[in-house]
C-alpha positions as CSV (number, residue, x, y, z in Angstrom):
1,M,110.7,41.2,133.9
2,T,114.2,40.2,134.8
3,A,116.2,42.0,137.5
4,S,118.4,43.6,134.6
5,V,115.6,45.2,133.0
6,W,114.5,46.9,136.4
7,N,118.2,48.0,136.8
8,I,117.1,50.9,134.1
9,F,115.6,52.6,137.0
10,Q,118.5,52.5,139.5
11,D,119.2,56.3,139.2
12,W,115.5,57.2,139.4
13,R,115.8,58.2,143.2
14,A,119.1,59.9,142.8
15,N,117.7,62.2,140.1
16,R,114.1,62.5,141.6
17,S,114.0,66.3,141.4
18,N,115.7,66.5,138.1
19,P,113.6,65.4,135.0
20,K,116.7,65.8,132.6
21,G,118.8,63.7,134.8
22,K,116.1,61.1,135.0
23,L,115.7,61.0,131.2
24,V,119.5,60.9,130.5
25,M,119.9,58.1,132.9
26,L,117.0,56.2,131.8
27,L,118.4,56.3,128.2
28,F,121.7,55.5,129.2
29,R,120.9,52.4,131.1
30,I,118.7,51.1,128.3
31,A,121.5,51.6,125.8
32,H,124.2,50.0,128.3
33,L,121.8,47.1,128.6
34,L,121.2,46.6,124.9
35,R,124.9,46.7,124.2
36,Q,125.7,43.7,126.4
37,N,124.8,41.2,123.4
38,K,126.1,41.7,119.7
39,L,122.8,40.4,118.1
40,V,120.6,42.7,120.3
41,F,123.0,45.5,119.6
42,L,122.6,45.0,115.8
43,L,118.8,44.8,116.1
44,F,118.9,48.1,118.0
45,V,121.5,49.9,116.2
46,W,118.7,52.6,115.5
47,Y,118.4,53.1,119.2
48,F,122.1,54.0,119.6
49,V,122.0,56.4,116.8
50,W,118.9,58.1,118.3
51,Y,120.6,58.1,121.8
52,R,123.6,60.0,120.5
53,I,121.3,62.5,118.7
54,T,119.1,63.1,121.7
55,V,121.6,63.0,124.5
56,E,124.7,64.4,122.9
57,W,123.3,66.8,120.5
58,F,120.1,68.0,121.9
59,L,120.5,67.6,125.6
60,C,124.4,68.4,125.5
61,I,125.8,65.5,127.6
62,E,128.3,63.1,126.2
63,L,127.9,60.0,128.0
64,P,128.6,57.1,125.9
65,W,126.9,53.8,126.5
66,K,130.0,52.1,127.1
67,T,130.7,53.9,130.2
68,H,130.6,52.1,133.4
69,L,128.3,53.9,136.0
70,G,127.4,52.4,139.5
71,P,123.9,52.6,140.8
72,G,122.4,55.9,141.9
73,F,124.4,58.1,139.4
74,R,123.2,61.6,139.6
75,I,123.6,64.4,137.0
76,D,122.9,67.7,138.4
77,H,122.3,70.6,136.1
78,G,123.4,68.5,133.0
79,Q,124.7,70.7,130.3
80,A,128.2,70.7,128.7
81,L,129.0,67.5,130.7
82,I,131.7,65.3,128.8
83,I,132.4,61.8,130.2
84,N,134.9,59.5,128.4
85,D,133.6,56.0,127.7
86,G,136.6,54.3,129.5
87,T,135.7,56.2,132.8
88,V,134.4,54.0,135.7
89,F,132.2,55.4,138.4
90,G,131.3,53.6,141.8
91,A,127.9,53.7,143.6
92,Y,126.0,57.0,144.3
93,C,128.4,59.4,142.3
94,T,127.1,63.1,141.4
95,V,128.5,65.0,138.4
96,R,127.6,68.6,137.8
97,N,127.5,70.8,134.6
98,S,130.5,71.8,132.5
99,T,132.4,69.0,133.8
100,T,135.0,67.2,131.6
101,I,136.3,63.7,132.5
102,G,138.6,61.7,130.2
103,N,141.8,60.4,129.2
104,K,145.0,62.4,127.9
105,R,147.1,62.0,124.9
106,L,150.5,60.7,125.6
107,R,153.8,61.8,124.1
108,D,153.7,58.7,121.8
109,G,150.4,59.6,120.5
110,S,148.4,57.1,122.3
111,Y,146.0,57.7,125.0
112,S,145.9,57.1,128.6
113,R,142.9,55.2,130.4
114,A,140.3,57.3,131.9
115,P,139.8,58.1,135.5
116,I,138.4,55.5,137.9
117,F,136.0,56.7,140.8
118,G,135.1,55.0,144.1
119,D,131.7,55.3,145.5
120,R,129.9,58.6,146.8
121,V,132.3,60.9,144.7
122,D,130.7,64.6,144.3
123,I,132.1,66.4,141.6
124,G,131.4,70.4,141.4
125,A,130.7,72.4,138.4
126,N,133.2,73.1,135.8
127,A,135.6,70.3,137.1
128,V,138.4,68.9,134.8
129,I,139.5,65.1,135.7
130,I,141.8,63.6,133.2
131,G,144.3,60.9,132.9
132,P,144.8,57.5,134.3
133,I,144.1,58.4,138.0
134,T,141.9,56.8,140.6
135,I,139.5,58.9,142.8
136,G,138.9,57.3,146.3
137,N,135.5,56.7,148.1
138,D,133.6,59.9,149.7
139,V,135.7,62.5,147.7
140,L,134.5,66.0,147.3
141,I,135.9,67.7,144.0
142,G,135.3,71.5,144.1
143,A,133.9,73.8,141.4
144,G,136.4,74.5,139.0
145,A,139.1,72.0,140.2
146,V,141.5,70.4,137.8
147,V,142.5,66.9,138.8
148,F,145.4,65.0,137.2
149,K,146.7,62.8,140.2
150,D,145.3,60.3,142.4
151,V,143.1,61.4,145.2
152,A,142.9,59.4,148.6
153,A,139.5,58.4,150.1
154,N,137.8,60.9,152.3
155,S,139.4,63.9,150.8
156,V,138.6,67.4,149.2
157,V,140.1,68.6,146.0
158,V,140.0,72.3,145.3
159,G,141.8,74.7,143.0
160,N,143.8,74.5,139.7
161,P,145.9,72.6,139.8
162,G,144.0,70.5,142.4
163,R,145.0,70.6,145.9
164,V,144.0,67.7,148.2
165,I,142.6,68.6,151.5
166,P,141.8,65.8,154.0
167,R,138.2,65.8,155.3
168,S,137.6,66.4,158.6
């Protein structure tokens, strides 16, 4: 087996005590791998339909296969989770239930880019992170925080609107 095939298990350890997280990440990594080649994509279009029905409709996690997720991605209590396909995550990030991550509609009717996250970002439950923002490495985003501005590395974000507190 090639190295890229083994990469479908790169999130296994991060989700070790979470069977739903393991399942979703395994299905995501397979879909992400299959979409790399147009011919393979066409041959496996049935898998992409099945992925959407299974992950989005039954498991209630909107995680498009085009999303860029670094290794060790953890889904904690995955339910009502929405991640825009333009979102980019670094390594070893954690996302919890009822979180929305996406772009925002601009005044001219177009949409902004989605957020970009560094490594080891930990996002609390019910957080909302929108817009063309960048979140640095080692950031903690508290439960219920609403983030629409850049966040420097080694920070904590709490509240609505999100207030940035340097980590000690």
